[in-house]
N, C-alpha and C positions, 0 to 999 in steps of 0.2 A: 702758531702753537709753542715753538720754541721760545720766542721771546716772550710769551705770557709765563711760561716756565721760569725763566730767569728773573722775570719780574717778581713772581711770588717768591721765589728763594731769598730776594734782596730784602722782600718786606719782611719774610720771617727771620733774615738775619739781624734786622733792625731791631724787631720784637724781641728777638733772644738778647740782643745788648741792652737793652731796656729792662727785661727781666732779672739779667743778670746783676745789672748795676743797682736795681733796687732791692734784689736779693742780698748783695753785699752791704749795703746801707742798712737795713733793716735788720737781716739776721745772719750769719753765716751757716748757721745750720739748714735754714732753706737754700741757701746757694750750694752747699753741698750736695743736697738732695737733687736739686737741677743737674748740676754736672754729672753725677752719678747715672741719671736718666739719659744724658745724652752721650755720655762715654759707651753705654751699652748700645 
């Protein structure tokens, strides 16, 4: 159970890094919206 939890977290972190890098490349406005969502 715990190991599965950490695996899902690491997958989400990888996905988040991809989303952020794509957002920065394509439009800073989208990146700002994404960062706002995760700061909340």
